[in-house]
C-alpha positions as CSV (number, residue, x, y, z in Angstrom):
1,M,-17.0,-3.6,67.9
2,T,-14.0,-5.2,66.2
3,K,-12.0,-3.0,63.9
4,T,-11.0,-4.4,60.5
5,K,-7.3,-4.0,59.9
6,T,-6.2,-2.6,56.6
7,P,-3.5,-4.8,55.0
8,I,0.0,-3.3,55.1
9,G,0.4,-3.7,51.3
10,A,-2.7,-1.6,50.7
11,K,-1.4,1.1,53.0
12,L,1.9,1.2,51.2
13,S,0.2,1.3,47.8
14,A,-1.9,4.3,49.0
15,V,1.2,6.1,50.3
16,L,3.0,5.5,47.0
17,V,0.1,6.7,45.0
18,L,-0.1,9.8,47.2
19,F,3.6,10.5,46.9
20,L,3.5,10.0,43.1
21,A,0.5,12.3,42.7
22,M,2.3,15.0,44.8
23,G,5.5,14.5,42.9
24,M,3.8,14.8,39.5
25,F,1.8,17.8,40.8
26,V,5.1,19.5,41.5
27,V,6.6,18.4,38.1
28,F,3.6,19.6,36.1
29,F,3.7,23.0,37.5
30,T,7.4,23.5,37.3
31,A,8.1,25.9,34.4
32,D,11.1,23.9,33.2
33,Y,8.9,20.9,32.3
34,I,5.8,22.8,31.1
35,C,7.5,25.3,28.7
36,T,8.9,24.2,25.4
37,P,12.7,24.4,25.5
38,L,12.8,25.6,21.9
39,E,14.6,28.7,20.8
40,K,13.1,28.7,17.3
41,E,10.5,26.8,15.3
42,K,11.1,23.1,15.0
43,R,9.6,20.6,12.5
44,V,9.2,17.0,13.6
45,M,7.8,14.0,11.8
46,I,5.7,11.6,13.8
47,H,5.8,8.3,11.9
48,P,2.9,5.9,11.4
49,G,2.8,3.2,14.0
50,A,4.9,5.1,16.6
51,S,4.1,4.3,20.2
52,T,3.4,7.1,22.8
53,R,6.9,6.3,24.2
54,R,8.5,6.7,20.8
55,I,6.6,9.9,20.1
56,A,7.7,11.3,23.5
57,E,11.3,10.4,22.9
58,E,11.2,12.0,19.4
59,L,9.9,15.2,20.9
60,E,12.4,15.3,23.7
61,E,15.3,14.6,21.2
62,N,14.1,17.6,19.2
63,N,13.7,19.8,22.3
64,V,10.0,20.2,21.8
65,V,9.4,18.9,25.3
66,A,11.7,18.9,28.3
67,S,10.8,15.5,29.5
68,S,9.4,12.5,27.6
69,L,8.3,11.0,30.9
70,V,6.2,14.1,31.7
71,F,4.7,14.0,28.2
72,R,3.7,10.4,28.6
73,V,2.2,10.9,32.0
74,I,0.1,13.8,30.8
75,V,-1.0,11.9,27.7
76,R,-2.1,9.0,29.9
77,L,-3.9,11.2,32.4
78,Q,-5.8,12.8,29.6
79,G,-6.7,9.4,28.0
80,L,-5.0,10.3,24.7
81,E,-2.7,7.4,24.3
82,N,-4.6,6.1,21.2
83,S,-5.5,9.5,19.8
84,L,-2.1,10.9,18.8
85,R,-2.0,11.4,15.1
86,T,1.0,10.9,12.8
87,G,2.3,13.5,10.4
88,F,4.7,16.4,10.0
89,Y,4.3,19.0,12.7
90,S,5.7,22.5,13.4
91,F,6.3,23.6,17.0
92,S,7.1,27.1,18.2
93,P,8.9,28.3,21.4
94,E,5.6,29.9,22.5
95,E,3.9,26.5,22.9
96,D,3.9,24.6,26.2
97,I,3.6,20.8,26.6
98,F,-0.2,20.9,26.8
99,S,-0.5,22.8,23.5
100,V,2.0,20.3,21.9
101,I,-0.2,17.4,23.0
102,E,-3.3,19.1,21.9
103,K,-1.8,19.9,18.4
104,I,-0.8,16.2,18.0
105,N,-4.2,15.1,19.2
106,R,-6.0,17.3,16.7
107,G,-3.7,16.2,13.9
108,D,-2.8,19.8,13.2
109,V,-0.1,18.8,10.7
110,L,1.8,21.0,8.3
111,K,0.1,21.3,4.9
112,Y,1.0,22.8,1.5
113,R,-1.3,24.1,-1.3
114,V,-0.9,23.1,-4.9
115,T,-2.9,24.1,-7.9
116,V,-3.3,21.6,-10.7
117,P,-4.6,23.5,-13.8
118,E,-7.0,22.1,-16.3
119,G,-5.8,20.6,-19.5
120,L,-2.6,18.9,-18.2
121,T,-1.5,15.4,-19.2
122,M,-0.8,12.8,-16.6
123,E,3.0,13.4,-16.9
124,Q,2.6,17.2,-16.5
125,T,0.3,16.7,-13.5
126,A,2.9,14.3,-11.9
127,Q,5.6,16.9,-12.5
128,I,3.7,19.7,-10.7
129,L,2.8,17.5,-7.7
130,A,6.4,16.2,-7.4
131,E,8.0,19.6,-7.5
132,K,5.6,21.0,-4.9
133,S,5.9,18.1,-2.6
134,G,9.6,17.4,-2.8
135,D,9.1,14.0,-1.2
136,F,8.8,11.9,-4.4
137,S,9.6,12.2,-8.1
138,A,7.2,12.4,-11.1
139,E,8.3,8.9,-12.1
140,E,7.4,7.6,-8.7
141,F,4.0,9.2,-8.8
142,L,3.3,7.7,-12.3
143,E,4.4,4.3,-11.1
144,V,2.1,4.4,-8.1
145,A,-0.8,5.6,-10.4
146,E,-0.3,2.7,-12.8
147,Q,0.5,-0.1,-10.4
148,N,-2.2,0.4,-7.8
149,E,-5.8,-0.5,-8.1
150,F,-8.3,2.3,-7.5
151,M,-11.8,1.1,-7.3
152,Y,-14.0,3.2,-9.6
153,E,-16.0,1.3,-12.1
154,Y,-15.6,3.9,-14.9
155,L,-11.8,3.7,-14.9
156,P,-10.5,2.0,-18.1
157,E,-8.3,-1.1,-18.2
158,H,-4.5,-0.6,-18.0
159,D,-3.8,-2.0,-21.5
160,D,-6.3,0.2,-23.3
161,V,-4.8,3.7,-22.6
162,D,-1.5,5.4,-22.1
163,Y,-2.3,6.2,-18.4
164,R,-5.3,4.7,-16.7
165,L,-5.9,7.7,-14.4
166,Q,-5.5,10.3,-17.1
167,G,-8.6,12.4,-17.2
168,Y,-9.6,11.4,-13.7
169,L,-7.3,13.4,-11.5
170,F,-9.5,16.4,-11.1
171,P,-7.8,19.8,-11.6
172,A,-8.2,22.0,-8.6
173,T,-6.4,23.6,-5.7
174,Y,-5.6,21.1,-3.0
175,E,-4.1,21.1,0.5
176,F,-2.0,18.0,1.3
177,P,-0.2,17.2,4.6
178,V,3.6,17.6,4.2
179,G,5.1,14.2,3.5
180,S,2.0,12.9,1.7
181,Q,2.9,10.1,-0.6
182,P,1.5,9.6,-4.1
183,R,-1.2,7.1,-3.2
184,V,-2.7,9.5,-0.6
185,I,-2.6,12.4,-3.1
186,I,-4.1,10.3,-5.9
187,R,-7.0,9.1,-3.7
188,Q,-7.9,12.6,-2.7
189,M,-7.9,13.7,-6.4
190,L,-10.0,10.7,-7.4
191,V,-12.5,11.4,-4.6
192,R,-12.7,15.0,-5.9
193,F,-13.4,13.8,-9.4
194,D,-16.0,11.3,-8.2
195,Q,-17.8,14.2,-6.5
196,E,-18.2,15.8,-9.9
197,I,-19.9,12.8,-11.4
198,T,-23.2,13.4,-9.8
199,P,-26.3,11.2,-10.1
200,E,-27.6,13.8,-12.6
201,L,-24.6,13.2,-14.9
202,L,-24.9,9.4,-14.5
203,E,-28.5,9.6,-15.6
204,R,-27.5,12.0,-18.4
205,A,-24.9,9.5,-19.7
206,E,-27.6,6.8,-20.0
207,E,-29.8,9.2,-21.9
208,L,-26.9,9.9,-24.4
209,G,-26.1,6.2,-24.6
210,Y,-22.4,6.8,-23.6
211,E,-20.2,5.3,-20.9
212,I,-18.7,7.7,-18.4
213,H,-15.2,7.0,-19.8
214,Q,-16.3,8.0,-23.3
215,L,-17.8,11.3,-22.1
216,I,-14.7,12.1,-20.0
217,T,-12.6,11.4,-23.2
218,I,-14.9,13.9,-25.0
219,A,-14.4,16.4,-22.2
220,S,-10.6,16.2,-22.6
221,L,-10.9,17.0,-26.3
222,I,-13.1,20.0,-25.5
223,E,-10.6,21.1,-22.8
224,R,-7.7,21.1,-25.2
225,E,-9.6,22.7,-28.1
226,A,-11.7,25.4,-26.4
227,K,-10.2,28.7,-25.4
228,I,-13.5,30.5,-24.6
229,D,-16.0,29.1,-22.1
230,E,-19.0,29.9,-24.2
231,E,-17.7,27.7,-27.0
232,R,-17.3,24.5,-25.1
233,S,-20.8,23.3,-25.7
234,L,-20.5,24.2,-29.4
235,I,-17.3,22.2,-29.8
236,S,-19.0,19.4,-27.9
237,S,-21.9,19.5,-30.4
238,V,-19.5,19.1,-33.3
239,I,-17.9,16.1,-31.6
240,H,-21.2,14.5,-30.8
241,N,-22.6,15.2,-34.3
242,R,-19.6,13.6,-36.0
243,L,-19.8,10.6,-33.7
244,D,-23.5,10.2,-34.5
245,I,-22.8,9.8,-38.2
246,D,-19.5,7.9,-37.9
247,M,-17.5,10.8,-39.2
248,R,-13.8,11.0,-38.2
249,L,-13.3,13.7,-35.5
250,Q,-10.0,15.0,-37.0
251,I,-9.1,17.0,-33.9
252,D,-5.7,18.6,-33.9
253,A,-5.3,18.2,-30.2
254,T,-5.3,14.4,-30.5
255,V,-2.4,14.6,-33.0
256,Q,-0.5,17.0,-30.7
257,Y,-1.0,14.5,-27.9
258,A,0.1,11.5,-30.0
259,L,3.3,13.1,-31.3
260,P,6.5,12.4,-29.4
261,E,7.0,16.1,-28.9
262,W,4.2,18.7,-28.7
263,K,4.0,21.1,-31.7
264,A,2.1,24.3,-31.7
265,R,1.7,24.2,-35.5
266,L,0.9,20.9,-37.2
267,L,2.1,20.0,-40.6
268,F,0.2,17.7,-43.0
269,V,2.8,15.0,-42.4
270,D,2.0,15.1,-38.7
271,L,-1.6,14.2,-39.4
272,E,-0.4,10.8,-40.7
273,Y,1.4,10.0,-37.4
274,D,0.3,6.4,-36.6
275,S,-1.3,6.3,-33.1
276,P,-4.7,5.2,-31.9
277,Y,-5.1,8.6,-30.4
278,N,-4.8,10.3,-33.8
279,T,-8.4,11.0,-34.8
280,Y,-7.4,11.9,-38.3
281,L,-6.4,8.3,-38.9
282,Y,-8.7,6.3,-36.6
283,P,-12.5,6.7,-36.5
284,G,-14.4,7.3,-33.2
285,L,-13.0,8.5,-30.0
286,P,-9.3,8.0,-28.9
287,P,-8.8,5.1,-26.4
288,G,-9.0,7.6,-23.5
289,P,-8.7,11.2,-22.3
290,I,-5.8,13.2,-23.6
291,C,-5.7,15.4,-20.5
292,N,-7.5,16.1,-17.2
293,S,-10.6,18.2,-17.7
294,G,-12.2,20.9,-15.6
295,R,-15.9,21.1,-14.6
296,A,-16.9,23.3,-17.5
297,S,-15.6,20.9,-20.1
298,I,-17.1,17.9,-18.3
299,R,-20.5,19.6,-18.3
300,A,-20.1,20.5,-22.0
301,A,-19.4,16.9,-22.8
302,F,-22.6,15.8,-21.1
303,Y,-24.7,18.7,-22.4
304,P,-23.7,19.6,-26.0
305,E,-25.5,22.4,-27.7
306,E,-28.1,21.2,-30.1
307,T,-26.7,22.3,-33.5
308,E,-26.1,20.9,-37.0
309,Y,-22.4,21.9,-36.9
310,L,-19.9,19.5,-38.2
311,F,-16.9,21.8,-38.5
312,Y,-15.1,24.5,-36.7
313,I,-11.9,26.4,-37.3
314,A,-9.8,28.5,-34.9
315,N,-9.6,32.3,-35.3
316,P,-6.5,34.4,-34.5
317,D,-8.1,35.6,-31.3
318,G,-8.7,32.1,-29.9
319,S,-12.4,31.9,-30.8
320,H,-13.8,29.5,-33.4
321,S,-16.0,29.8,-36.4
322,F,-18.5,27.0,-36.8
323,S,-20.2,25.6,-39.9
324,R,-22.6,22.9,-41.0
325,T,-21.0,22.0,-44.4
326,F,-17.5,21.6,-45.8
327,E,-18.2,24.4,-48.3
328,E,-19.0,26.8,-45.4
329,H,-15.9,25.5,-43.6
330,R,-13.7,26.0,-46.6
331,L,-14.8,29.6,-46.9
332,F,-13.7,30.2,-43.3
333,R,-10.4,28.6,-44.1
334,I,-9.5,30.8,-47.0
335,R,-10.6,34.1,-45.4
């Protein structure tokens, strides 16, 4: 029987592969290459579009890994070259190269929590988010909010309102990755708002004969006027009842919003301030929401209490007294 000769090139390749495998085996299990050379926690930004080589070099430059080559080889052997996620990471001295790779593969980025309260205007919301982030200004946030298109059919046109997204950035507690830019934050807040507008509420809007934008505007008026949860649906009933008979809303919160500077106590002259948001001067609803409303006010806008109330007046304790006629209302005012 004739033996088939193995080509010399194939033999050399096999030998090289063997030596490479043996060499990498030694490297992998050498403590100097496995352990993180950090002495204290280190934060590193892995930028979008960075290649595995660039990520490895960035980590080596910041002493997160001892060898960028070893990092790349391990990533390749694990088949993770296309799975490394961008973001701002924190690495500790206790982590080895394998845990570093796993962290980046999971996308376990640094995050921060921020609470956006109910009842804030767009400008106030932008200020809170900018201060907490530290990566952009309130002005930059507002610019992104106005200049970018966000595809939700109930959002108003730009020219109709002060801020197109006012009323639609849902107030809640959020976790954002460190370094998140305004567009990412806005999208997450809009998604959260959209989750609140359930099929039930869409159906309810049709029953009432209102557009979503109109009901969210009503919700913002309730948010700014109500101090007690139980009164939200009653205040909503007054708004709906007045709208039903084409009676001006005359809501102080709309005047406070319209004025160049917020005033805790309005004067009669303030009620004459010319603005489409001033419901003392202009009939119907203002062009859009005057703040971002929470769930309770949104629900109250869609489900007003069935009453005959047309008036309410604030009491010293924050509650309100409701009445059906101006005569009853006047008695509450002089008490």
